[in-house]
Steps between C-alpha positions, in 0.01 A plus 500: 500500500594744774867485596491810712729489805664738745872485570586690814867572575557586865803653672495481882757700694575520872372146566557276800840348424445182705182416308670571167761238589257229618393255230200367694374846587527620142313195373230546756465874426485452124224234541310739725543779245368275222190420699447870579505566123237232441746263331515121533852358575590169334877462541809679637872500506709707747880510527716652775834652404823496696591716669157667471186553289212303372344452159167334442222442254144417586309352207135593508217390273496859373880504424770579760639707785872525566732656754869576517652639818814686598491502883823698522318789336153442654371462140264264325403487130164338424337405176126426491362385166127429525198457275136446574346665804825522700600833648881510518490834679356318803795261494737799494328662798516171689872454439585865574317485833638159601859604422468841659601683184551870543498572126301325228544556126270339243473473128188341350513365146179387327584199283317297245211585274219722628470837328712784376565669836854562612670193643724661760367682806676610816294360787457633848460281808338633812642362822 
């Protein structure tokens, strides 16, 4: 049994503050990012905070994508956990571009059983 998966942690800075505070926009963008990664969405939950911010989880057949926003700082934290043929780096690029991020930080963790290679890699996203 192959349980190999990639867990991509994404920090987006300098983002469009209005988008970060819009529940519908964040849901739409996360769905679009999932499709860009080759994932298949099956369910979602998004919650707006008062006075600002959004949190959301998109359940995909391959696991999940989540987002937490702090519009007052122009910051979004994303968590993409995918298995199979998904490419979470594509989702990160999609979200960074859509939100107008001026700085992107990524950490890629290989999870599950595959081989004896290191499980933590710092990833690089080209924009």
